[in-house]
TIDOLUM-486229 format. One line per field, with one value per residue: x, y, z of N, C-alpha, C, O in turn. Coordinates in Angstrom, 2 decimals. Example, Ala and Ser with C-alpha at 12.3 -4.5 7.8 and 13.67 -1.06 7.14 Angstrom:
% residues 2
n.x	(13.19 12.85)
n.y	(-5.69 -2.25)
n.z	(7.80 7.08)
ca.x	(12.30 13.67)
ca.y	(-4.50 -1.06)
ca.z	(7.80 7.14)
c.x	(13.20 12.90)
c.y	(-3.30 0.03)
c.z	(7.80 7.87)
o.x	(14.24 13.41)
o.y	(-3.32 1.14)
o.z	(8.46 8.04)
END
This chain:
% residues 187
n.x	(-108.44 -107.45 -104.28 -104.59 -107.09 -106.22 -104.49 -106.29 -107.91 -106.03 -105.09 -107.46 -107.90 -105.55 -105.50 -107.90 -106.90 -104.75 -106.03 -107.55 -105.63 -104.80 -104.71 -102.84 -100.98 -100.07 -98.83 -96.83 -95.33 -94.58 -92.97 -90.87 -89.99 -89.24 -87.06 -85.30 -85.00 -83.90 -81.37 -80.05 -77.19 -77.26 -79.27 -78.29 -76.08 -77.21 -78.34 -80.58 -83.82 -86.48 -89.92 -93.01 -96.27 -98.04 -101.22 -104.44 -104.22 -101.59 -97.96 -96.57 -95.20 -94.36 -92.53 -90.01 -89.79 -89.67 -87.25 -85.40 -85.53 -84.64 -81.99 -81.00 -81.31 -82.37 -85.69 -87.97 -91.36 -93.95 -96.02 -98.71 -98.89 -101.32 -101.79 -100.02 -100.39 -98.21 -95.80 -94.31 -91.50 -91.06 -89.67 -89.66 -90.23 -90.68 -92.74 -95.75 -98.15 -97.92 -98.64 -100.74 -104.08 -104.14 -104.65 -106.92 -107.01 -104.55 -101.93 -99.84 -96.95 -96.91 -96.86 -96.05 -94.55 -92.47 -89.63 -89.21 -87.74 -85.31 -85.53 -83.12 -81.71 -82.36 -81.27 -82.31 -85.16 -88.32 -90.59 -94.22 -96.69 -99.10 -98.78 -96.10 -93.60 -91.59 -89.19 -89.16 -90.63 -93.26 -96.71 -98.57 -100.94 -102.17 -101.79 -99.29 -97.53 -95.15 -93.47 -92.95 -91.42 -89.15 -88.04 -86.68 -84.84 -81.32 -79.15 -77.67 -79.32 -81.20 -84.11 -86.52 -88.99 -91.00 -92.92 -95.71 -95.66 -97.85 -98.00 -96.19 -95.60 -95.18 -95.26 -96.14 -98.67 -97.53 -96.43 -94.49 -93.76 -93.69 -91.68 -89.09 -88.46 -85.30 -84.93 -87.07 -88.53 -89.35 -90.83)
n.y	(-15.63 -18.91 -20.78 -23.35 -23.00 -21.04 -22.65 -24.36 -22.86 -21.75 -24.02 -24.77 -22.55 -22.67 -25.10 -24.82 -23.01 -24.37 -26.54 -25.34 -24.84 -25.32 -28.29 -29.03 -26.94 -27.77 -30.20 -29.40 -27.68 -29.45 -31.16 -29.48 -28.62 -31.24 -31.86 -29.87 -30.82 -33.34 -32.66 -31.72 -31.58 -32.94 -34.73 -36.38 -37.62 -39.19 -42.19 -43.54 -42.52 -40.90 -40.62 -39.71 -40.79 -38.78 -37.25 -35.98 -32.48 -32.26 -31.65 -33.49 -36.49 -38.69 -38.61 -37.89 -40.03 -42.32 -41.77 -41.72 -44.53 -45.62 -44.68 -46.41 -45.74 -46.30 -46.28 -45.29 -45.42 -43.75 -45.38 -45.63 -46.73 -48.84 -49.72 -48.10 -45.52 -44.18 -43.09 -45.27 -46.23 -47.80 -49.97 -49.53 -50.77 -49.60 -50.42 -49.44 -50.92 -52.58 -51.38 -50.42 -49.45 -47.07 -45.31 -42.77 -43.16 -43.03 -44.34 -46.94 -48.90 -52.43 -54.33 -57.10 -57.18 -55.35 -53.83 -52.90 -49.88 -48.17 -44.88 -43.66 -44.39 -42.88 -40.71 -38.55 -36.70 -36.26 -33.95 -33.67 -31.11 -28.62 -25.73 -23.48 -21.50 -18.78 -19.34 -22.11 -23.19 -25.77 -26.23 -28.96 -31.57 -31.97 -34.23 -34.50 -36.33 -36.17 -34.31 -35.73 -37.94 -36.33 -35.31 -37.45 -38.21 -38.60 -35.78 -35.17 -35.78 -34.66 -32.47 -31.82 -29.78 -30.01 -27.45 -25.66 -22.35 -20.90 -21.95 -21.09 -18.76 -15.74 -16.27 -19.04 -20.35 -21.77 -24.16 -25.37 -28.05 -28.02 -28.51 -27.33 -27.57 -28.21 -27.18 -25.45 -26.07 -24.69 -23.13)
n.z	(-35.39 -34.92 -35.19 -36.32 -37.66 -39.46 -41.09 -42.20 -43.69 -45.47 -46.68 -48.18 -49.92 -51.57 -52.68 -54.03 -55.98 -57.15 -58.28 -60.23 -62.26 -65.49 -67.08 -69.21 -68.60 -66.00 -66.73 -68.46 -66.85 -64.73 -66.19 -66.73 -64.23 -63.21 -64.89 -63.84 -61.10 -61.72 -62.54 -60.24 -58.41 -55.76 -56.22 -58.15 -56.81 -55.04 -53.72 -52.73 -53.26 -51.92 -52.90 -54.04 -55.21 -57.38 -56.95 -57.96 -58.46 -57.96 -58.58 -61.18 -60.55 -61.85 -64.18 -62.99 -61.33 -63.16 -64.46 -62.68 -61.81 -64.19 -64.07 -62.10 -59.56 -56.12 -55.60 -53.34 -51.80 -50.19 -47.51 -45.60 -42.58 -41.09 -38.50 -36.84 -37.82 -39.07 -41.47 -43.52 -45.64 -48.60 -51.04 -54.62 -57.67 -60.10 -61.68 -62.08 -61.90 -59.88 -57.66 -54.84 -53.86 -51.60 -48.33 -48.73 -51.37 -52.58 -54.40 -53.16 -52.27 -52.52 -49.71 -50.16 -52.20 -51.90 -50.17 -46.82 -45.98 -43.96 -42.37 -42.14 -44.49 -46.55 -48.98 -50.41 -50.64 -51.99 -51.42 -50.78 -50.77 -49.82 -49.67 -49.40 -47.60 -48.75 -47.60 -47.23 -45.51 -44.71 -45.60 -45.24 -45.72 -43.42 -41.74 -40.54 -41.21 -42.94 -41.59 -39.32 -40.31 -41.78 -39.47 -38.39 -40.37 -41.56 -41.19 -43.47 -45.45 -48.31 -48.71 -50.90 -52.51 -55.10 -56.95 -57.95 -58.94 -57.62 -55.20 -53.55 -50.96 -49.03 -46.31 -44.26 -42.13 -39.08 -36.75 -33.89 -34.59 -37.32 -40.04 -42.23 -45.75 -47.66 -50.08 -52.48 -55.65 -58.66 -61.70)
ca.x	(-108.37 -106.14 -103.45 -105.19 -108.07 -105.54 -104.05 -107.45 -108.37 -105.12 -105.22 -108.70 -107.68 -104.29 -106.04 -108.79 -105.94 -104.06 -107.16 -107.87 -104.59 -105.09 -104.01 -101.64 -99.96 -99.62 -97.98 -95.61 -94.58 -94.10 -91.86 -89.71 -89.42 -88.55 -85.61 -84.38 -84.77 -82.91 -80.16 -79.45 -76.03 -77.81 -80.05 -77.37 -75.26 -78.06 -78.62 -81.91 -84.58 -87.88 -90.69 -94.48 -97.10 -98.90 -102.63 -105.09 -103.60 -100.20 -96.91 -96.57 -93.99 -93.83 -91.26 -88.84 -89.62 -89.18 -85.98 -84.65 -85.56 -83.68 -80.67 -80.44 -81.66 -83.33 -86.61 -88.90 -92.44 -94.65 -97.08 -99.32 -99.12 -102.59 -101.73 -99.32 -100.66 -96.98 -95.35 -93.08 -91.02 -90.98 -88.77 -90.69 -89.60 -91.00 -93.96 -96.84 -99.30 -97.69 -98.99 -102.18 -104.78 -103.82 -105.53 -107.35 -106.90 -103.18 -101.14 -98.83 -96.20 -97.53 -95.91 -95.67 -93.53 -91.48 -88.93 -89.18 -86.37 -85.23 -85.40 -81.69 -81.00 -82.79 -80.39 -82.93 -86.61 -89.16 -91.66 -95.33 -97.28 -100.09 -98.19 -94.67 -93.15 -90.32 -88.00 -89.27 -91.54 -94.28 -98.05 -98.94 -102.27 -102.64 -101.65 -98.07 -96.65 -93.84 -92.77 -92.37 -90.34 -88.12 -87.30 -85.99 -83.80 -80.05 -78.96 -77.15 -80.35 -81.69 -85.55 -86.89 -90.44 -91.27 -94.15 -96.15 -95.39 -98.94 -97.98 -95.07 -96.08 -94.18 -95.35 -97.40 -99.05 -96.79 -96.28 -93.24 -93.38 -93.68 -90.42 -89.01 -87.63 -84.04 -85.22 -88.25 -88.12 -90.51 -90.27)
ca.y	(-16.88 -19.71 -21.41 -24.50 -22.50 -20.39 -23.73 -25.12 -21.84 -21.58 -25.28 -24.55 -21.48 -22.89 -26.33 -24.25 -22.27 -25.48 -27.43 -24.54 -24.60 -25.98 -29.75 -28.83 -26.16 -28.55 -31.27 -28.76 -27.21 -30.64 -31.69 -28.56 -28.77 -32.49 -31.58 -29.15 -31.84 -34.49 -32.12 -31.33 -32.57 -33.81 -35.90 -37.18 -38.20 -39.91 -43.61 -43.87 -41.57 -41.00 -39.89 -40.05 -40.86 -37.60 -37.41 -34.71 -31.60 -32.14 -31.89 -34.97 -37.16 -39.97 -38.38 -38.05 -41.51 -43.24 -41.44 -42.24 -45.95 -45.79 -44.40 -47.28 -45.34 -47.14 -45.48 -45.86 -44.64 -43.84 -46.34 -45.26 -48.02 -48.65 -49.73 -46.88 -44.31 -43.62 -43.20 -45.88 -45.95 -49.25 -49.91 -49.52 -51.45 -48.80 -51.00 -48.79 -51.79 -53.28 -50.37 -50.87 -48.32 -46.73 -44.25 -41.60 -43.71 -42.82 -45.52 -47.28 -50.16 -53.61 -54.99 -58.44 -56.96 -54.43 -54.04 -51.55 -49.06 -47.44 -43.43 -43.41 -44.94 -42.02 -39.74 -37.48 -36.90 -35.26 -33.83 -33.04 -30.29 -27.54 -24.44 -23.35 -20.19 -18.79 -19.93 -23.52 -23.89 -26.39 -26.53 -30.21 -31.96 -31.96 -35.47 -34.57 -37.53 -35.91 -33.63 -36.81 -38.49 -35.46 -35.10 -38.64 -38.46 -37.82 -34.24 -35.16 -36.12 -33.47 -32.59 -30.84 -29.83 -29.50 -26.97 -24.69 -20.98 -20.48 -22.66 -20.46 -17.65 -15.13 -17.03 -20.02 -20.50 -22.90 -24.56 -25.86 -29.25 -27.85 -28.44 -26.74 -28.45 -27.60 -26.51 -25.47 -26.09 -24.14 -22.29)
ca.z	(-35.87 -34.33 -36.19 -37.08 -38.53 -40.43 -41.83 -42.87 -44.70 -46.57 -47.47 -49.08 -50.88 -52.35 -53.24 -55.21 -57.14 -57.87 -59.02 -61.39 -63.15 -66.66 -67.20 -70.03 -67.97 -64.99 -67.37 -68.94 -65.69 -64.13 -66.92 -66.49 -62.73 -63.03 -65.49 -62.92 -60.08 -62.22 -62.79 -59.14 -57.83 -54.75 -56.69 -58.96 -55.93 -54.13 -54.06 -52.15 -53.42 -51.40 -53.76 -53.78 -56.31 -57.23 -57.10 -57.99 -59.11 -57.62 -59.42 -61.62 -60.12 -62.78 -64.94 -62.13 -60.88 -64.18 -64.84 -61.35 -62.00 -65.52 -63.64 -61.23 -58.16 -55.45 -55.20 -52.06 -51.85 -48.76 -47.10 -44.32 -41.75 -40.60 -36.96 -36.11 -38.50 -39.29 -42.71 -43.77 -47.07 -49.19 -52.34 -55.68 -58.67 -61.34 -62.17 -61.40 -61.78 -58.63 -56.50 -54.27 -53.53 -49.98 -47.63 -49.60 -52.88 -53.12 -54.71 -52.38 -52.47 -52.07 -48.76 -50.42 -53.28 -51.58 -48.83 -45.90 -45.80 -42.68 -42.81 -42.11 -45.67 -47.51 -49.25 -50.96 -50.52 -52.81 -50.46 -51.21 -49.84 -50.53 -49.66 -48.72 -47.47 -49.56 -46.76 -47.33 -44.39 -45.47 -45.13 -45.76 -45.78 -41.98 -41.06 -39.75 -41.63 -43.41 -40.54 -38.47 -41.04 -41.97 -38.20 -38.05 -41.34 -41.22 -41.50 -44.67 -46.38 -48.89 -48.97 -52.03 -52.81 -56.54 -56.63 -58.92 -58.32 -56.90 -53.92 -52.73 -50.36 -48.29 -45.17 -44.13 -40.62 -38.72 -35.44 -33.50 -35.36 -38.68 -40.54 -43.63 -46.74 -47.99 -51.31 -53.50 -57.14 -59.53 -62.84)
c.x	(-107.27 -105.20 -103.93 -106.31 -107.52 -104.92 -105.27 -107.84 -107.39 -105.04 -106.30 -108.34 -106.58 -104.84 -106.94 -108.04 -105.38 -105.02 -107.60 -106.85 -104.92 -104.22 -102.70 -100.54 -99.16 -98.42 -96.60 -94.55 -93.88 -92.80 -90.66 -89.08 -88.64 -87.12 -84.73 -83.90 -83.71 -81.54 -79.31 -78.20 -76.48 -78.56 -79.27 -76.43 -75.81 -78.26 -80.06 -82.79 -86.11 -88.77 -92.18 -95.33 -97.98 -100.40 -103.22 -104.33 -102.11 -99.33 -96.81 -95.16 -93.47 -92.73 -89.92 -88.62 -89.09 -87.76 -85.04 -84.47 -84.55 -82.32 -80.13 -80.73 -82.49 -84.53 -87.60 -90.21 -93.13 -95.73 -97.46 -99.60 -100.39 -102.61 -101.09 -99.78 -99.30 -96.76 -94.16 -92.75 -90.73 -90.39 -90.03 -89.79 -89.64 -92.19 -95.07 -97.99 -99.07 -98.33 -100.50 -102.67 -104.66 -104.86 -105.70 -107.20 -105.49 -102.55 -100.04 -98.15 -97.05 -96.59 -95.29 -94.57 -92.58 -90.62 -89.04 -87.73 -86.58 -84.99 -84.03 -80.96 -81.47 -81.73 -81.10 -84.41 -87.33 -90.46 -93.01 -95.85 -98.34 -99.49 -96.88 -94.26 -91.95 -89.14 -88.05 -90.07 -92.89 -95.70 -98.49 -100.55 -102.87 -102.43 -100.38 -97.05 -95.16 -93.07 -92.18 -91.21 -89.11 -87.38 -86.36 -84.77 -82.43 -79.98 -78.36 -78.13 -80.89 -83.24 -85.80 -88.42 -90.63 -92.75 -94.47 -96.06 -96.64 -98.81 -96.91 -95.57 -95.00 -94.00 -96.36 -97.58 -98.13 -96.64 -94.92 -92.88 -93.26 -92.23 -90.39 -88.12 -86.40 -84.28 -86.60 -87.73 -89.54 -89.89 -91.23)
c.y	(-17.76 -20.42 -22.60 -24.00 -21.79 -21.44 -24.23 -24.14 -21.62 -22.84 -25.21 -23.71 -22.00 -23.99 -25.96 -23.80 -23.54 -26.28 -26.75 -24.22 -25.61 -27.26 -29.54 -28.09 -27.00 -29.62 -30.57 -28.25 -28.35 -31.14 -30.77 -28.60 -30.19 -32.44 -30.91 -30.12 -32.80 -34.00 -31.80 -32.26 -33.44 -34.88 -36.97 -38.11 -39.17 -41.31 -44.09 -42.60 -41.78 -40.20 -40.20 -40.17 -39.79 -38.06 -36.01 -33.77 -31.26 -32.18 -33.24 -35.51 -38.21 -39.86 -38.54 -39.44 -42.40 -42.92 -41.98 -43.80 -46.31 -45.54 -45.36 -46.77 -46.14 -46.11 -45.93 -44.87 -44.85 -44.97 -45.87 -46.53 -47.98 -48.82 -48.69 -45.54 -43.44 -43.82 -44.10 -45.91 -47.51 -48.97 -49.97 -49.84 -50.47 -49.27 -50.34 -49.63 -52.52 -52.43 -50.73 -49.52 -48.12 -45.88 -43.14 -41.99 -43.37 -44.18 -45.83 -48.69 -51.28 -54.23 -56.30 -58.35 -55.96 -54.60 -52.66 -51.05 -48.11 -45.82 -43.07 -43.66 -43.75 -40.84 -38.38 -37.76 -35.76 -35.22 -33.04 -31.96 -29.28 -26.17 -24.40 -21.86 -20.16 -19.23 -21.48 -24.15 -24.62 -26.38 -27.81 -30.31 -32.21 -33.11 -35.46 -35.52 -37.19 -35.21 -34.64 -37.53 -37.66 -35.30 -36.27 -39.01 -37.88 -36.53 -34.15 -35.32 -34.73 -33.53 -31.37 -30.92 -29.21 -28.99 -26.08 -23.37 -20.54 -20.88 -22.02 -18.91 -17.02 -15.88 -17.98 -20.12 -21.92 -22.98 -25.09 -27.13 -29.22 -27.59 -27.90 -27.77 -27.58 -26.69 -26.50 -25.37 -25.75 -23.53 -21.24)
c.z	(-35.46 -35.50 -37.08 -37.95 -39.74 -41.54 -42.78 -43.97 -45.81 -47.41 -48.65 -50.13 -51.88 -53.29 -54.50 -56.32 -57.85 -58.87 -60.21 -62.40 -64.42 -66.71 -68.05 -69.32 -66.78 -65.54 -67.77 -67.86 -64.79 -64.77 -66.71 -65.24 -62.72 -63.84 -64.56 -61.64 -60.43 -62.23 -61.40 -58.83 -56.76 -55.10 -57.38 -58.09 -54.92 -54.55 -53.85 -52.24 -52.92 -52.31 -53.25 -55.11 -56.23 -57.52 -57.19 -58.90 -58.65 -58.73 -59.87 -61.26 -61.12 -63.69 -64.20 -61.68 -61.98 -64.56 -63.61 -61.51 -63.14 -65.07 -62.70 -59.86 -57.48 -55.08 -54.19 -52.20 -50.47 -48.71 -45.78 -43.53 -40.98 -38.99 -36.37 -36.67 -38.83 -40.85 -42.76 -45.20 -47.47 -50.61 -53.34 -57.02 -60.03 -61.96 -61.39 -61.23 -60.44 -57.31 -56.15 -53.84 -51.98 -49.50 -48.70 -51.09 -53.46 -53.29 -53.67 -52.54 -51.84 -51.09 -49.13 -51.60 -53.16 -50.20 -48.03 -45.74 -44.58 -43.17 -42.94 -43.63 -46.88 -47.63 -49.65 -51.00 -51.26 -51.98 -50.99 -50.25 -50.56 -50.68 -48.90 -48.65 -48.34 -48.89 -46.76 -46.34 -45.21 -44.77 -45.96 -45.65 -44.49 -41.19 -40.23 -40.32 -41.99 -42.53 -39.69 -39.10 -41.26 -40.62 -37.82 -39.26 -40.99 -41.76 -42.88 -45.82 -47.10 -49.08 -49.92 -52.45 -54.22 -56.42 -57.78 -58.19 -57.30 -55.34 -52.95 -52.28 -49.40 -46.97 -45.12 -42.69 -40.27 -37.14 -35.14 -34.31 -36.69 -39.24 -41.96 -44.55 -47.05 -49.23 -52.07 -54.94 -57.90 -60.67 -62.77)
o.x	(-106.12 -105.60 -103.69 -106.49 -108.08 -104.85 -105.12 -108.07 -107.78 -104.93 -106.06 -108.47 -106.76 -104.71 -106.87 -108.36 -105.56 -104.75 -108.01 -107.09 -105.31 -103.04 -101.60 -99.36 -97.94 -97.36 -95.50 -93.32 -92.80 -91.79 -89.55 -87.86 -87.50 -86.14 -83.56 -82.74 -82.79 -80.60 -78.09 -78.22 -76.14 -78.58 -79.49 -76.03 -75.14 -78.34 -80.64 -82.59 -86.85 -88.40 -92.44 -94.93 -98.69 -100.70 -102.70 -103.86 -101.55 -99.73 -96.96 -94.13 -92.29 -92.03 -88.95 -87.52 -88.15 -87.08 -84.02 -83.36 -83.73 -81.42 -78.93 -80.33 -83.37 -84.30 -88.04 -90.12 -92.97 -96.24 -96.61 -100.50 -100.52 -103.36 -101.58 -99.56 -99.31 -97.45 -93.12 -93.64 -90.22 -90.59 -91.15 -88.78 -88.77 -92.72 -95.31 -98.86 -100.05 -98.43 -101.30 -101.91 -105.06 -105.88 -104.79 -107.29 -105.28 -102.64 -99.34 -98.85 -97.75 -95.53 -94.23 -93.84 -91.89 -90.93 -88.96 -86.76 -87.59 -84.37 -83.70 -79.84 -80.95 -81.37 -80.63 -84.87 -87.02 -91.24 -92.91 -95.47 -98.35 -99.67 -96.61 -94.56 -91.34 -88.12 -87.09 -90.24 -93.43 -95.82 -98.73 -101.29 -104.02 -102.82 -100.28 -95.87 -94.18 -91.86 -91.01 -90.15 -88.03 -86.15 -85.41 -83.94 -82.32 -80.68 -78.51 -77.83 -80.98 -83.70 -85.39 -88.98 -90.44 -93.67 -93.57 -96.35 -96.39 -99.38 -96.77 -95.87 -94.04 -92.88 -97.38 -96.57 -98.06 -96.73 -94.17 -91.71 -92.82 -91.63 -91.33 -87.30 -86.41 -83.82 -87.19 -86.74 -90.59 -88.67 -91.16)
o.y	(-17.36 -20.50 -22.75 -24.61 -21.83 -21.12 -24.44 -24.57 -21.35 -22.79 -25.53 -24.13 -21.72 -23.90 -26.47 -24.08 -23.70 -26.58 -27.40 -23.42 -26.75 -27.20 -29.87 -28.46 -26.95 -29.83 -31.03 -28.35 -28.18 -31.46 -31.26 -28.62 -30.25 -33.00 -31.25 -30.20 -33.09 -34.75 -31.63 -33.48 -34.62 -35.91 -38.17 -39.19 -39.83 -41.55 -44.87 -41.67 -42.63 -39.05 -40.82 -39.53 -39.68 -39.05 -35.03 -34.17 -30.20 -32.64 -34.16 -34.97 -38.54 -40.83 -39.14 -39.98 -43.16 -43.85 -42.63 -44.30 -47.22 -46.16 -45.28 -47.48 -46.73 -45.18 -47.07 -43.72 -45.84 -45.42 -45.72 -47.30 -47.04 -48.14 -48.28 -44.51 -42.21 -44.63 -43.80 -45.62 -48.30 -47.92 -50.35 -49.19 -50.55 -48.54 -50.63 -49.22 -53.06 -52.89 -51.22 -48.61 -48.98 -45.70 -42.70 -41.12 -43.41 -45.04 -44.88 -49.61 -51.12 -54.67 -56.67 -59.30 -55.64 -55.40 -51.55 -51.74 -47.48 -45.55 -42.23 -43.21 -43.76 -40.15 -37.29 -38.85 -34.57 -36.16 -31.94 -31.92 -29.18 -25.51 -25.13 -21.08 -21.18 -19.48 -22.11 -25.37 -24.09 -26.51 -27.74 -29.33 -32.64 -33.10 -36.26 -35.52 -37.74 -35.44 -34.52 -37.70 -38.18 -35.18 -36.11 -39.91 -36.88 -36.19 -33.09 -35.05 -33.73 -34.56 -30.23 -31.99 -28.01 -29.69 -25.74 -23.27 -19.91 -20.28 -22.37 -18.04 -17.69 -16.11 -17.86 -19.96 -22.91 -21.99 -25.27 -27.25 -30.19 -26.56 -27.95 -28.58 -26.38 -25.56 -27.57 -24.73 -26.38 -23.37 -20.29)
o.z	(-35.66 -36.66 -38.28 -39.00 -40.83 -42.73 -43.98 -45.09 -46.94 -48.64 -49.82 -51.28 -53.07 -54.51 -55.61 -57.48 -59.06 -60.03 -61.18 -63.31 -64.14 -66.38 -67.60 -69.36 -66.62 -64.95 -67.49 -67.92 -64.23 -64.14 -66.52 -65.11 -62.25 -63.35 -64.44 -61.25 -59.67 -61.97 -61.43 -58.99 -56.78 -54.42 -57.26 -58.53 -54.13 -55.75 -54.61 -51.45 -53.41 -52.53 -52.22 -56.08 -55.23 -58.19 -56.66 -59.97 -58.91 -59.80 -59.06 -61.67 -61.17 -63.98 -64.64 -61.64 -61.76 -64.99 -63.80 -61.35 -63.00 -65.65 -62.42 -58.94 -58.11 -54.31 -54.32 -52.63 -49.75 -49.74 -44.90 -43.87 -40.19 -38.30 -35.32 -36.03 -38.85 -41.46 -42.17 -46.00 -46.67 -51.23 -53.00 -57.31 -60.90 -62.80 -60.22 -60.47 -59.91 -56.17 -56.94 -53.51 -51.20 -50.17 -49.39 -51.95 -54.67 -52.42 -53.33 -52.96 -50.84 -51.53 -48.62 -51.88 -54.12 -49.32 -48.55 -45.43 -44.27 -44.19 -43.77 -43.91 -47.99 -46.68 -49.34 -51.33 -51.17 -51.85 -51.54 -49.07 -51.79 -51.70 -47.94 -49.56 -48.68 -49.53 -46.32 -46.25 -46.18 -43.55 -47.16 -45.51 -44.43 -40.02 -39.30 -39.97 -41.50 -42.62 -39.32 -38.49 -40.98 -40.64 -37.06 -39.11 -40.28 -42.71 -43.48 -46.98 -46.39 -49.59 -49.75 -52.70 -54.43 -55.99 -58.55 -57.00 -56.28 -54.43 -51.78 -53.10 -49.02 -46.51 -45.80 -42.00 -41.01 -36.42 -36.10 -34.69 -37.31 -38.92 -42.75 -44.12 -46.77 -49.29 -52.24 -55.31 -57.76 -60.74 -63.54)
END
């Protein structure tokens, strides 16, 4: 089985497991992981936080986003640019009603109500993914969006993946362009 097929198979397996986690468990675990994330020195010292709006059975990002807004952090959210198919980051006021339905139905910032932020301004990034090796290598959803962004961020930026424990494996199939996050957060 080639590496692309390995990735497809592993994505399916982990997504099925994650989807079967009970909703109350996902909520409690997301809250506990959010507390850990918010307590990180690297988070506290960062001004511009790149996050994402969770969907499906992902870690719930709303607690972390709301608290970051309350703390006066600049929150930026991803938007898939239709012409280039690249991921841009735009400011987010904290008003979830201002978000528009983007690709795959994932909420994105409204370009009319947000500002484009250069990758170089991001101090701290919360990174989504399906599975991670215990060294931090990431198996995403298959678009390569986050690997592309992480490759362009300053070395001083911190990348963190908040995950449920079932998402952490000894290894994940990876290719040369697959990057790792600085830290995995789970309970």
